[in-house]
Backbone as CSV, one residue per row, in Angstrom:
resi,resn,N_x,N_y,N_z,CA_x,CA_y,CA_z,C_x,C_y,C_z
1,MET,0.850,-1.134,-0.248,-0.068,-0.013,-0.336,0.607,1.527,0.153
2,LEU,1.861,1.147,0.508,2.949,2.364,0.855,3.433,2.635,-0.409
3,THR,4.127,1.794,-0.845,4.504,1.884,-2.107,3.467,2.419,-3.361
4,GLY,2.446,2.155,-3.435,1.680,2.799,-4.201,1.510,4.349,-4.230
5,ILE,1.362,4.659,-2.994,1.624,6.372,-2.747,2.596,6.825,-3.090
6,ILE,3.658,6.121,-2.744,5.027,6.813,-3.336,5.090,6.983,-4.872
7,PHE,4.868,5.692,-5.612,4.583,5.469,-7.030,3.684,6.750,-7.607
8,PHE,2.325,6.975,-6.601,1.285,8.057,-7.351,2.039,9.117,-7.011
9,SER,2.774,9.610,-5.795,3.228,10.820,-5.604,4.608,11.243,-6.483
10,GLY,5.303,9.974,-6.928,6.173,10.345,-7.872,5.664,10.352,-9.267
11,ILE,4.532,10.255,-9.979,4.027,10.148,-11.023,3.694,12.005,-10.807
12,ALA,3.055,12.303,-9.887,2.491,13.912,-9.768,3.439,14.683,-9.892
13,PHE,4.784,14.417,-8.904,6.003,15.234,-9.099,6.346,15.283,-10.616
14,SER,6.635,14.348,-11.171,7.056,14.331,-12.706,6.350,15.241,-13.616
15,GLN,4.695,15.125,-13.415,3.898,15.755,-14.081,4.034,17.385,-13.536
16,ASN,4.071,17.313,-12.701,4.303,19.078,-12.065,5.498,19.586,-12.602
17,GLN,6.839,18.737,-12.414,8.080,19.334,-13.294,8.158,19.662,-14.829
18,THR,7.241,18.471,-15.426,7.054,19.070,-16.675,6.097,20.226,-17.217
19,LEU,5.244,20.348,-16.527,4.503,21.700,-16.402,5.320,23.102,-15.984
20,LEU,6.041,22.982,-15.261,6.969,24.097,-14.685,7.982,24.015,-15.642
21,GLU,8.898,23.158,-16.345,9.647,23.527,-17.433,9.133,24.018,-18.438
22,GLU,7.805,23.790,-18.851,7.226,24.272,-20.006,7.064,25.526,-19.689
23,ALA,6.392,25.753,-18.479,6.019,27.496,-18.046,7.079,28.385,-18.122
24,PHE,8.250,27.880,-17.693,9.687,28.513,-17.585,9.934,28.711,-19.084
25,LYS,10.052,27.654,-20.009,10.369,27.954,-21.293,9.493,28.770,-22.198
26,ASN,8.018,28.542,-22.118,7.409,29.492,-22.792,7.539,31.088,-21.922
27,SER,7.775,31.330,-20.830,7.961,32.863,-20.142,9.490,33.470,-20.980
28,TYR,10.469,32.420,-20.870,11.823,33.048,-21.453,11.389,33.549,-22.798
29,THR,10.692,32.771,-23.869,10.079,32.897,-25.096,9.797,34.309,-25.222
30,HIS,8.905,34.612,-24.501,7.760,35.665,-24.107,8.677,37.013,-23.859
31,GLU,9.509,36.550,-23.028,10.361,37.785,-22.827,11.620,38.171,-23.648
32,THR,11.941,37.164,-24.563,12.947,37.675,-25.497,12.209,38.503,-26.569
33,ASN,10.913,38.130,-26.644,9.772,39.248,-27.450,9.386,40.405,-26.697
34,ALA,9.757,40.547,-25.847,9.476,41.917,-24.960,8.001,41.732,-24.341
35,GLU,7.547,40.349,-24.494,6.095,40.128,-24.004,5.817,40.073,-22.600
36,TYR,6.163,40.984,-21.506,6.319,40.707,-20.330,4.956,40.268,-19.673
37,SER,3.901,40.658,-20.354,2.658,40.687,-19.619,2.169,38.779,-19.643
38,LYS,2.689,38.655,-21.016,2.539,37.249,-21.420,3.620,36.378,-20.399
39,ALA,4.583,36.593,-20.248,5.585,35.815,-19.550,5.183,35.671,-17.960
40,ILE,4.821,36.872,-17.558,4.357,36.834,-16.347,2.721,35.807,-16.138
41,ASP,2.120,35.912,-16.909,0.894,34.967,-16.909,1.217,33.324,-16.959
42,VAL,2.232,33.302,-18.150,2.637,32.028,-17.975,2.958,31.278,-16.695
43,ILE,3.871,32.361,-15.738,4.319,31.906,-14.552,3.495,31.784,-13.503
44,LYS,2.567,32.675,-14.042,1.307,32.450,-12.475,0.375,31.187,-12.922
45,LYS,0.390,30.615,-13.860,-0.363,29.491,-14.004,0.107,28.397,-13.422
46,VAL,1.341,28.506,-12.806,1.884,27.313,-12.501,2.423,28.038,-10.940
47,TYR,1.991,29.197,-10.454,2.574,29.767,-9.205,2.730,29.082,-8.007
48,ASP,3.605,28.793,-7.326,3.463,28.318,-6.309,3.957,29.236,-5.166
49,GLU,3.376,29.621,-4.329,4.081,30.650,-3.307,5.254,30.298,-2.434
50,SER,5.529,28.962,-1.997,6.538,28.278,-1.766,7.852,27.988,-2.597
51,SER,7.771,28.427,-3.704,8.892,28.212,-4.815,9.413,29.458,-4.699
52,TYR,10.827,28.953,-4.550,11.783,30.265,-4.905,12.068,30.526,-6.380
53,GLU,11.877,29.696,-7.022,11.977,29.644,-8.410,10.821,30.577,-9.058
54,THR,9.770,30.374,-8.661,8.632,31.022,-9.735,8.645,32.496,-9.022
55,ASN,8.859,32.616,-7.498,8.890,34.404,-6.879,10.009,34.838,-7.807
56,LEU,11.431,34.262,-7.481,12.276,35.117,-8.243,11.862,35.614,-9.667
57,ARG,11.719,34.258,-10.510,11.021,34.769,-11.821,10.151,35.940,-11.992
58,LEU,8.879,36.024,-11.129,8.077,36.734,-11.124,8.607,38.226,-10.644
59,GLY,9.462,38.306,-9.771,10.149,39.627,-9.607,11.029,40.282,-10.490
60,TRP,11.497,39.040,-11.691,12.319,39.699,-12.752,11.306,40.004,-13.661
61,LEU,10.310,39.393,-13.923,9.330,39.598,-15.067,8.855,41.132,-14.667
62,ASN,8.406,41.137,-13.476,7.497,42.274,-13.128,8.420,43.627,-13.038
63,TYR,9.629,43.339,-13.022,10.648,44.651,-12.853,10.734,44.992,-14.434
64,GLN,10.772,44.029,-15.271,11.088,44.406,-16.718,9.874,44.765,-17.449
65,ALA,8.640,44.573,-16.680,7.455,45.036,-17.431,7.305,46.510,-16.499
66,GLY,8.224,46.854,-15.854,7.694,48.561,-15.228,6.835,48.307,-13.966
67,LEU,6.385,46.989,-13.170,5.601,46.951,-12.305,6.728,46.694,-11.162
68,PHE,7.277,47.833,-10.533,8.264,47.861,-9.687,7.695,47.413,-8.169
69,THR,6.756,47.831,-7.465,6.148,47.288,-6.635,5.813,46.166,-6.417
70,GLU,5.196,45.454,-7.421,5.083,43.952,-7.822,6.090,43.269,-7.655
71,SER,7.247,43.403,-8.199,8.658,43.311,-8.452,9.148,42.995,-7.043
72,ILE,8.828,43.882,-6.310,9.601,44.197,-4.930,9.006,42.905,-4.329
73,ALA,7.850,42.897,-3.982,7.079,41.949,-3.296,7.292,40.465,-3.391
74,PHE,7.852,40.110,-4.890,7.762,38.864,-5.370,9.368,38.445,-4.937
75,TYR,10.358,39.726,-4.753,11.717,39.254,-4.740,11.740,39.161,-3.108
76,ASN,11.210,39.976,-2.195,11.139,39.637,-0.663,10.061,38.300,-0.500
77,LYS,9.450,37.879,-0.996,9.071,36.304,-1.037,10.217,35.204,-1.151
78,ALA,11.069,35.531,-2.243,12.121,34.703,-2.510,13.038,35.161,-1.449
79,ILE,13.369,36.144,-1.072,14.358,36.128,0.243,13.796,35.472,1.083
80,LEU,12.523,35.549,1.564,12.252,34.977,2.797,12.197,33.357,2.711
81,LEU,12.431,32.863,1.646,12.304,31.465,1.132,13.769,30.863,1.297
82,MET,14.919,31.755,0.764,16.008,31.284,0.891,16.787,32.768,1.463
83,PRO,16.910,32.819,2.344,17.764,33.841,3.437,18.962,34.109,3.312
84,MET,19.608,33.078,2.280,21.037,33.724,2.154,21.229,33.940,0.905
85,SER,20.154,34.059,0.057,20.360,34.224,-1.582,20.393,35.827,-1.717
86,ILE,21.613,35.573,-2.522,22.475,37.008,-3.171,21.600,37.198,-4.022
87,GLU,21.360,36.592,-4.941,20.764,36.817,-6.348,19.271,37.233,-6.139
88,ALA,18.732,36.998,-4.994,17.138,37.535,-4.888,17.375,39.141,-4.370
89,ARG,18.575,39.442,-3.568,18.691,40.515,-2.910,19.091,41.549,-4.182
90,LEU,20.017,40.875,-5.148,20.541,41.976,-6.201,19.157,42.284,-7.238
91,GLY,18.322,41.247,-7.337,17.237,41.452,-8.131,16.205,42.643,-7.201
92,PHE,16.366,42.432,-5.993,15.422,43.246,-5.034,15.916,45.056,-5.326
93,VAL,17.050,45.460,-5.554,17.655,46.524,-5.610,17.413,47.228,-6.994
94,MET,17.011,46.442,-7.970,16.649,46.966,-9.371,15.379,47.816,-9.413
95,PRO,14.217,47.143,-8.689,12.927,48.162,-8.798,12.954,48.782,-7.595
96,ALA,13.587,48.586,-6.449,13.830,49.579,-5.499,14.743,50.659,-5.945
97,ALA,15.528,50.792,-6.825,16.250,51.807,-7.285,15.450,52.582,-8.267
98,ALA,14.748,51.830,-9.093,13.938,52.533,-9.863,12.635,53.409,-9.233
99,LEU,12.210,53.130,-8.008,11.465,53.672,-7.590,11.897,55.122,-6.476
100,GLY,13.495,54.938,-6.537,14.041,56.000,-5.960,14.330,55.408,-4.035
101,ASN,13.946,54.267,-3.884,14.028,53.800,-2.582,15.696,53.319,-2.136
102,TRP,16.473,54.433,-2.182,17.737,54.421,-1.723,18.310,53.626,-0.446
103,THR,17.239,53.980,0.512,17.490,53.299,2.028,17.380,51.551,1.913
104,GLN,16.126,51.408,1.011,16.319,49.862,0.889,17.376,49.406,0.146
105,VAL,17.847,49.964,-1.181,18.696,49.714,-1.731,20.210,49.131,-0.850
106,ILE,20.411,50.488,0.081,21.437,50.300,0.796,21.539,49.240,1.537
107,GLY,20.111,49.110,2.312,20.007,48.199,3.366,20.226,46.568,2.519
108,ARG,19.740,46.315,1.447,20.067,44.789,0.906,21.196,44.721,0.373
109,TYR,22.030,45.890,-0.103,23.362,45.798,-0.075,24.118,45.350,0.810
110,ASN,23.966,45.903,2.093,24.682,45.766,3.615,24.440,44.174,3.964
111,GLU,23.205,43.746,3.315,22.670,42.486,3.900,23.736,41.166,3.100
112,ILE,23.917,41.974,1.779,24.837,40.931,0.893,26.046,40.739,1.385
113,LEU,26.549,42.238,1.749,28.040,42.354,2.347,28.482,41.183,3.848
114,LYS,26.959,41.316,4.476,27.318,40.454,5.405,27.544,38.764,5.156
115,ILE,26.856,38.754,4.276,26.941,37.286,3.640,28.202,37.077,2.571
116,ASP,28.530,37.908,1.978,29.758,37.905,1.295,30.277,39.215,1.150
117,PRO,31.366,39.478,2.040,32.069,40.796,2.275,32.834,41.340,0.987
118,ASN,32.949,40.373,0.079,34.184,40.778,-0.834,33.487,40.882,-2.230
119,ASN,31.819,40.845,-2.181,31.223,40.672,-3.184,31.338,42.076,-4.341
120,TYR,32.114,41.752,-5.720,32.536,43.005,-6.562,31.491,43.763,-6.610
121,THR,30.164,43.211,-7.398,29.419,44.057,-7.831,28.780,45.130,-6.634
122,VAL,28.469,44.337,-5.380,28.109,45.253,-4.090,29.005,46.125,-3.775
123,ASN,30.147,46.047,-3.994,31.132,47.133,-3.449,31.303,47.961,-4.254
124,TYR,31.410,47.666,-5.756,31.317,48.597,-6.568,30.170,49.395,-6.453
125,ARG,28.927,49.107,-6.345,27.832,49.852,-6.479,27.886,50.585,-5.227
126,MET,27.930,50.035,-3.940,28.126,50.839,-2.984,29.225,52.080,-2.623
127,GLY,30.223,51.865,-3.387,31.182,52.771,-3.813,30.575,53.972,-4.437
128,SER,30.007,53.519,-5.497,29.326,54.561,-6.524,28.582,55.413,-6.005
129,ILE,27.684,54.905,-5.194,26.086,55.499,-4.127,27.101,56.630,-3.654
130,TYR,27.973,56.108,-2.751,28.650,57.324,-1.616,29.633,58.216,-1.962
131,TYR,30.125,57.643,-3.642,30.999,58.578,-4.590,29.918,59.620,-4.798
132,GLY,28.492,59.299,-5.295,27.821,59.997,-5.638,27.147,61.258,-4.731
133,LYS,27.021,60.461,-3.202,26.991,61.431,-2.277,27.941,62.297,-1.788
134,GLN,28.974,62.139,-2.174,30.254,62.987,-1.778,30.575,62.324,-0.841
135,ASP,30.394,61.234,-0.214,30.891,60.643,1.003,32.056,59.917,0.794
136,TYR,33.172,60.382,0.238,34.292,60.039,-0.172,35.167,58.854,0.595
137,GLN,35.080,59.221,2.009,35.473,58.064,2.798,34.812,56.484,2.654
138,THR,33.471,56.743,2.511,32.745,55.569,2.619,33.116,54.928,1.291
139,ALA,32.947,55.471,0.297,33.505,55.261,-0.873,34.915,54.847,-1.363
140,TYR,35.749,54.822,-0.460,36.884,54.963,-0.229,37.295,53.212,-0.354
141,LYS,36.522,53.114,1.174,36.418,51.663,1.290,36.058,50.187,0.541
142,HIS,35.020,50.982,0.149,34.450,49.925,-1.180,35.163,49.674,-2.388
143,PHE,35.904,50.588,-2.964,36.497,51.149,-3.901,37.899,50.540,-3.891
144,GLU,38.383,50.523,-2.384,39.718,49.860,-1.977,40.130,48.622,-2.275
145,LYS,38.651,47.908,-1.500,38.573,46.151,-1.522,38.502,45.874,-2.838
146,ILE,37.542,45.954,-3.793,37.691,45.777,-5.104,38.980,45.971,-5.843
147,ALA,39.533,47.237,-5.693,40.865,47.398,-6.200,41.804,46.435,-5.869
148,ASN,41.869,46.134,-4.622,42.927,45.089,-3.893,42.624,43.762,-4.601
149,LEU,41.246,43.501,-4.546,40.842,42.075,-5.301,41.220,41.811,-6.436
150,TYR,40.613,42.749,-7.477,40.913,42.769,-8.595,42.004,43.978,-9.319
151,PRO,43.390,43.921,-9.030,44.188,44.942,-8.785,44.274,45.363,-10.663
152,PHE,43.816,44.965,-11.578,43.691,45.434,-12.700,42.668,45.342,-13.578
153,ASP,41.338,45.747,-12.641,40.016,45.916,-13.014,40.056,47.284,-13.539
154,TYR,39.264,47.387,-14.405,39.619,48.822,-14.853,38.134,49.667,-14.301
155,ASP,37.159,49.347,-13.812,36.150,49.917,-13.354,36.726,50.448,-11.734
156,ALA,37.287,49.572,-11.307,37.955,49.290,-9.806,38.932,50.352,-9.709
157,LEU,39.963,50.512,-10.655,41.102,51.220,-10.637,40.641,52.533,-11.120
158,HIS,39.833,52.839,-12.013,39.042,54.316,-12.340,38.521,54.902,-11.349
159,MET,37.519,54.223,-10.463,36.470,54.702,-9.440,37.514,54.970,-8.122
160,PHE,38.526,54.054,-8.035,39.315,54.285,-6.814,40.374,55.212,-7.078
161,ALA,40.697,55.758,-8.382,41.308,56.632,-8.578,40.842,58.221,-8.437
162,TRP,39.393,58.095,-8.940,38.705,59.498,-8.692,38.695,59.411,-7.391
163,THR,38.480,58.565,-6.491,38.109,58.778,-5.059,39.159,59.452,-4.408
164,ASN,40.403,58.919,-4.757,41.838,59.231,-4.028,41.776,60.896,-4.631
165,TYR,41.376,61.110,-5.746,41.517,62.701,-6.234,40.796,63.534,-5.306
166,LYS,39.475,62.995,-5.014,38.652,63.857,-4.459,38.925,63.874,-2.985
167,MET,39.842,63.017,-2.450,40.037,62.997,-1.326,41.727,63.658,-0.812
168,GLY,41.823,64.327,-2.363,43.234,64.815,-2.102,44.581,64.121,-2.152
169,LYS,44.328,62.562,-2.453,45.490,61.721,-2.676,46.061,61.812,-3.621
170,MET,46.817,62.987,-4.136,47.102,63.033,-5.574,48.041,61.671,-5.940
171,ARG,48.982,61.483,-5.195,50.228,60.361,-5.502,49.765,59.261,-6.117
172,GLU,48.729,58.680,-5.182,47.957,57.597,-5.201,47.040,57.593,-6.322
173,ALA,46.199,58.881,-6.548,45.271,59.024,-7.423,46.199,58.865,-9.148
174,LYS,47.068,59.027,-9.224,47.900,59.498,-10.408,48.327,57.834,-10.884
175,VAL,48.936,57.424,-9.777,49.291,55.773,-10.009,48.369,54.965,-10.053
176,LEU,46.927,55.403,-9.926,45.803,54.595,-10.141,45.324,54.642,-11.458
177,PHE,45.153,56.026,-11.955,44.902,56.636,-13.167,45.774,55.727,-14.375
178,GLY,47.008,55.852,-14.040,47.992,55.155,-14.899,47.730,53.786,-15.057
179,LYS,47.236,53.035,-14.184,47.183,51.372,-14.237,45.738,51.316,-14.801
180,ALA,44.693,52.478,-14.817,43.650,52.196,-15.688,43.892,52.422,-17.032
181,LEU,44.861,53.210,-17.318,45.036,53.556,-18.866,45.828,52.789,-19.131
182,LEU,46.308,51.802,-18.673,47.166,50.425,-19.134,46.007,49.516,-19.476
183,ASN,44.884,49.479,-18.435,43.596,48.442,-18.916,43.139,48.713,-20.191
184,LYS,42.879,50.518,-20.418,42.038,50.803,-21.341,43.086,52.298,-21.858
185,PRO,43.995,52.061,-22.722,44.733,53.051,-23.161,43.864,54.189,-23.797
186,GLY,44.415,55.197,-23.460,43.486,56.409,-23.964,42.160,56.723,-23.570
187,ASP,41.339,56.050,-22.447,40.408,56.434,-21.647,40.096,57.822,-21.553
188,SER,39.164,58.235,-21.845,39.035,59.741,-21.349,39.013,60.140,-20.471
189,SER,38.230,59.317,-19.460,37.815,59.981,-18.190,39.129,59.877,-17.488
190,ALA,39.807,58.260,-17.478,41.308,57.821,-16.979,42.409,59.189,-17.000
191,LYS,42.326,59.302,-18.373,43.271,60.367,-19.049,43.065,61.960,-18.491
192,GLU,41.607,62.321,-18.392,41.642,63.507,-17.809,41.896,63.845,-16.157
193,GLY,41.794,62.472,-15.563,42.162,62.641,-14.319,43.766,62.573,-14.280
194,TYR,44.362,61.816,-14.874,45.823,61.651,-14.876,46.106,62.720,-14.956
195,ASP,45.809,63.720,-16.318,46.484,65.107,-16.588,46.033,66.038,-15.903
196,LEU,45.176,65.959,-14.611,44.552,67.026,-13.814,46.086,67.095,-12.780
197,ILE,46.508,66.019,-12.686,47.609,65.836,-11.638,48.820,66.294,-12.109
198,LYS,49.629,67.285,-11.730,50.968,67.724,-11.812,51.651,67.243,-11.125
């Protein structure tokens, strides 16, 4: 009797898997054609509130459709289901930023840095946020980290150079601009910074 129950639940699981795969496949096709509402509808037909994958997918598709509040709600559900998820938090910040909710963006980035202190993307974006706020001391901390982890990465070198420049660290800035120019010879921004320093 017990084996019969296991066998039938196995069939149900297999059928459910096939339906999910088909729904995701169709949603990718609609997304490629920028038919976001159709892509959303396809996933909603197989939606399971306890499924990380469907919540994550609906977070992304709603963001693509410009439905930022809905997107945030689905990303929040995904984060609750998988509390260590970095990808769901990175997804969350897109609609939050689109709505101008910078406190939420910074909050999620800080959560990621607690999980993964060396995360390149988050350190770069946090550095950029604080650079834009003219909080160069905080920006410096983030750019220094990625410049040390990726010593020949143009973006890290370039922004770390400008941060040093803004803080009056001219010798360090010139060296960093020079390294950025080795990565991207003739780059206008790095060249401008290099030439500003006599």
